[in-house]
C-alpha positions in Angstrom: -103.3 2.7 -35.9 -106.5 0.6 -36.3 -106.3 -0.7 -32.8 -105.9 2.9 -31.4 -109.0 4.0 -33.4 -111.0 1.1 -32.0 -109.9 1.7 -28.5 -110.5 5.5 -28.5 -113.9 5.2 -30.2 -115.2 2.8 -27.6 -117.0 0.8 -30.4 -117.0 -2.9 -30.9 -115.2 -4.4 -33.8 -118.5 -5.2 -35.5 -119.8 -1.7 -35.1 -116.6 0.0 -36.3 -116.5 -2.3 -39.3 -120.1 -1.6 -40.1 -119.6 2.1 -39.9 -116.4 1.9 -42.1 -118.2 -0.4 -44.6 -116.0 -3.3 -44.1 -116.6 -7.0 -43.1 -115.8 -7.5 -39.4 -113.4 -10.3 -40.5 -111.3 -7.8 -42.5 -111.2 -5.4 -39.6 -110.1 -8.2 -37.4 -107.3 -9.1 -39.8 -106.1 -5.5 -39.7 -106.1 -5.6 -35.9 -104.2 -8.9 -35.8 -101.6 -7.7 -38.3 -102.5 -10.3 -40.9 -103.3 -7.6 -43.4 -102.5 -4.0 -43.9 -105.1 -1.4 -44.8 -104.5 1.0 -47.7 -104.7 4.7 -47.1 -108.3 5.0 -48.3 -109.5 2.2 -46.0 -107.5 3.6 -43.1 -109.2 7.0 -43.6 -112.6 5.3 -43.6 -111.8 3.4 -40.4 -110.6 6.6 -38.7 -113.6 8.5 -39.8 -115.9 5.7 -38.6 -114.3 5.9 -35.2 -114.6 9.6 -35.0 -110.9 10.3 -35.6 -109.3 12.4 -38.4 -106.3 11.1 -40.3 -103.9 13.9 -41.2 -100.7 14.0 -43.3 -97.9 16.0 -41.7 -94.4 16.7 -42.6 -92.1 14.2 -40.9 -89.3 15.6 -38.9 -86.0 13.7 -38.8 -85.5 11.7 -35.6 -82.0 13.1 -35.1 -80.9 16.8 -34.9 -78.4 17.0 -37.7 -76.4 19.9 -36.2 -76.0 18.2 -32.8 -75.1 14.9 -34.5 -72.4 16.6 -36.7 -70.9 18.2 -33.6 -70.7 14.9 -31.8 -69.2 13.2 -34.8 -66.6 15.9 -35.1 -65.7 15.4 -31.4 -65.5 11.6 -31.8 -63.2 11.9 -34.9 -61.0 14.4 -33.0 -60.8 12.0 -30.1 -59.9 9.1 -32.5 -57.2 11.2 -34.1 -55.7 12.0 -30.6 -55.3 8.4 -29.7 -51.7 7.0 -30.0 -50.9 5.1 -33.2 -49.0 1.8 -33.0 -48.3 0.2 -36.3 -49.0 -3.5 -36.3 -46.5 -6.1 -37.3 -46.7 -7.7 -40.7 -49.2 -10.6 -40.9 -47.6 -14.0 -41.1 -50.1 -15.1 -43.8 -50.1 -13.9 -47.3 -52.9 -11.5 -48.3 -56.2 -13.1 -49.5 -55.6 -11.7 -53.0 -52.3 -13.6 -53.2 -53.8 -16.8 -51.9 -56.6 -16.7 -54.4 -54.3 -16.0 -57.4 -52.3 -19.2 -56.5 -55.4 -21.3 -56.5 -55.1 -22.3 -52.9 -58.3 -23.3 -51.1 -59.7 -20.4 -49.2 
């Protein structure tokens, strides 16, 4: 976010920092990812660069109705696959091995 404000504003780091009321070293730390600005500082940086920071409702990245239809199809396909029971395991279940005190 900070890098895009700097790029879109066309200002230097020093000028953007001065307009936002920050030391240039702090702005540089934000740009390099060594620090994260709080919401208030982010708003000041955006305003200093001529941008407006807005809070919007976030939409889910997945369409829930479409995902539920696909999931229903996948489950239906899985149920249609033939079932072959597996033979019994040659080893005792882990629970039985642990109750006897055998090393796991």
